[in-house]
N, C-alpha and C positions, 0 to 999 in steps of 0.2 A: 899498713898508714890509711887510716882512714878515710873515707869521703862528706863531703858532706850533703845530704840531699836538700837540696830546696821547701822548703812546707809550698806543703798541696796549695792549688791557687783557691781563695776566695770566692767562696759562688760570689756569679756576678749583678746585682742589685736591676741591674734594669733585666724584667724576663721578655719574653718574646710577646709583643701584640697578638691577642687574640685576631682572628682572620675573622673578617666580615663581610658579610651576604650581600653580595651585589645588588644595588637599589633595582627594583622593578622601573622595567622600562614606563613609562607613562603609555605608551600604544597597545603595552598585557593591560594596563588598566581600563585600554579603553575598550579593547577585545570584548575583555570581564564581560566588565558592564552593557554591554551590547546582546553580547549572547546572555546577560540573567532577564534584560527585559524581555528577550522573546522568548529566554523560557518562562513569564510566567505571563507573555501573554496569549505565546498556545496553549499552559496549561488552565488558565485563572478559570474559562471555558466548559473547558473539562472535571474540575474542580467543583461547576458552579450546577454543574446538573446529577454531578454526582449529591453533593450538597439536595438538589433541590428534591431531588427519586424521593430524596426519604421522610418529604412535605404531606402534611396534609393539604385541599383546595382551599382554605382558609390562612393557613399557619404560609403560602406560598409568596401570599402582597403583604407581609408583616413582617418585622422581627431584618435582619444585616440577610440581604441574597447570599451571602459567600461562609455562612455558618446553619448550624442547625438549630433548630429551632423545636418547641411545638412535639408535641406528639409521634415515636417516630412510628412512622407509616410506611416505610417500604417494605414487609411484605401485605399489605394492603393493594397497598398501586399494582402489583404483582400478582394479585387475584384479580384485582380490576379488568390491569391488560388485557393475561391470557382470558376470562372468558369473555368479554368487552366485544356486545354482537357474536355473541353465538362461535369467540372462540376463532374470530379472522386472524387474530393478531398472528395466532404461532403458524399457524396458513403464509401471510407473508412471510416471513419468517421461510418456509418451508423452498417458495418462491424464492427466493429472495439466490439461498446457498444454489436450484440449481440453474439459477442464470450465471452467478459471479463463479461457481465450482465447473458447473459446467464449454462454461464457457471461457472460461482462464486455462482451464486443463488442455479446447481445442486448439485455441489462440494460440499459448506454447508450444503444441505439437507443430503447426505449421509455420511461424515464428521459424523452430529448429532449422528443420527443411530445407528454409527458402535461405535461411541465413547462411547453413550451408553450402546450396548451390552455388547462395552468390560467392560466397566466399570459394570455395575449392572447383569446380567448375566452369570453365575459363567454355565463351559462346558470345556465340553474336548477340548484341547487343544486352548484354552484362549491365556496362557502368549508365545504359540511358533505363534500365531495370534500376538499380540501384537508385539512383536519380528522380528516381518518380517514386518510390521510400518516403525517401527524403522531402520530398516537396508537403506528403502524405502525410507524415509527420508533425509542418508544419499549418496545420484543417486543424482548427477547433474541435471538437465531436459535436457541441451540442451545432455547429452550422448542418451536419448532414443528417439533426433526425427530419426534415420536414421532406428532402429529398426518396427517404427510407419507408418515408411512409407511403409517397405515392408509387410510389413503384414495390412496393407489398400492398399497396390497395386491388389493384387489377386481379391478382394469380393468388386473394384473400389467406392471408398471410397476418394479416388486418388484423387485433384481438388471437392473438396464439399465442403460447412461446412460440412458434419460431421469429415471431414478433421483433422479440430481442433477444436469443436466442445468437439469428445467425450474425445481423452483426455487433455483436460481443467475440465469435471466430476468431475478429479479424484486430491485426496487433502491427498498423506500420512502423512502433516503436523495439516491440522486441525484434519485428524483426532486421529494425536495421540495428539493436544492438547483441540478435544471435549474429549474421556477417560480419560484421567487430569481432567477435569474439572468437568466435568459431576460426575465423584470420589468423589470427595473434595466437592461439590455444592450444587448437590441432594443426601438426610436423606433418607437413608433406611428403619425408621421412618418411614415417607411419604409416602413412593412409597403400606409399607402395610398397613395404611390405606385406600392409594385410592383401594387395591385392597378387601380389607376388605366392603367397603363401596357398593361397585359389581362395579367396574371400569372393565374396560379390557386395558390391556398393550397398547391398543393403543391413547388408552383416556387418558391413566395414562400418555401417553412418550407427548404427545400431550399435554395437558391441566396444567401439571407440572411443566416435565423436561423441555420442550424447553423453560418455567421461563425464568425455574431457570440459564438456558445456556445460557442464549440468549447472553453476553459482551463475551462468544469465539463463541459465531455462528457468531458474528460478526466482529472478529478479525482473522476469518476465510475468511469471506466473503471480506475484506480492499485485506488482501494478496496473495490472489486467481487474486478476479478483477487486483489488480497494474498486480502482474506477466505474467495475459493475454493479458491485455495491450498491456505490456512493450514487448512479447514475438516476436522472429523475425526470429528462425531456424526452425522452426515445422511449421507456416505460409510462409513461405517462403516455403517450404522445396513440400509442399504437394496441392497448389495453386498458378495452372498459367495463370489463366484468371482475370487481375487486377481487374472482376466488383466482385472478391471471398476475397478480401486480405483487409488483416488491413491496418489501415497506414502508422503500420514502415517499412512494404514490400512496400509499392507507395513509402516515400519520399525515398527510399534505390531506389529504378528504379526512380523514377527524376533525383537523385546527378549522379549516375549515364550517363547520358545521358552527361556527358557536353563531350566537342569535336562535338558532333550532328548537326545534323542541328538546328530546333531548340529550344538550352537547355534550360531546366528548371532557372534561374535567379538565383544566394543565393543567395539573398537576400525574393523571391517567399519560398524557401525552410526551411532556418528560419525562418517562419512565421507561417506554417503548420507548423513547430514543436515547435514554442509556442499556436498554437491552440490546439496543441492537448493533453500538459499538463495541460490545465482548468481543464479536468474532473476530470481526477484524487488529484486536487488540492480541488474544492471541495468535491466529494469524501471526501477527509480524512480531513476536515473542518467540514464538518455536520457530521461525522459521529465518530470524536476524544474523543471525553472522555470513549463512549464505547470504539472504540480500544487500549483506556492507562491501562481500570481495564481492560481488558480482555487477556496484553500484563502482565501485574503484576498475575493475576490467571496462565496464565500459568509460572511462574515465581520460585512465591511461593508454590503455593497448588503441 
């Protein structure tokens, strides 16, 4: 007895339609547009600075400001920048590096000590001290320039390196960020374990707390470094000797020479300004991952 097998079913003529991608929400397009405009807004001056530093003084005022033109004069401009006025520009860069690196390093250590103490030690008036630190964060730094000058003048710290270094060694924002990060990232149990093992408070701070707080401390260092490097008002008030001035004050002095005898050309001032930005870019790129983690810690912890 044979069984009849039904013929194989014919393939369906209707095929599955390809999956359509979800349409992009208008809010996302709006966000991308705003971010694009912001990127152009912030990058356009940098591009103009780079392009202008490659031009001669005459080509600077002819043609497009956002594209190269005429003779490529970057090497000549750099040579003029570093030899102008007996080579004062390298001295300005060294002064700025001294103020920025020295002030930021000491400020970071002071912030770490103060923030750790406010987070991990209970003492009378702790919340009051922290509230004072918060209030100091809200005070703009330029408001303190004239009071600092009046304080330093009687003790003969005006027109010295210390007149700029001492105010740079304190950062209320650094103390605030260090306190928030230490409270969230340094477990009390770990500190108690160190004490039970016989470690002193200084050793616990140096071997445990500092390592756990390192992302926040890198962020403090970066913010303080950039703030000191770009500071103008305080060193302009404190320093009259051009051999002690940072690059910000020196460039403004070059710009102010317009109309005087041996005035500094515009292209030289622009090239000097472009060179002064390079250390900031290098610092941010080299410490970028620590800076990101420290910022996120300060905003979420």
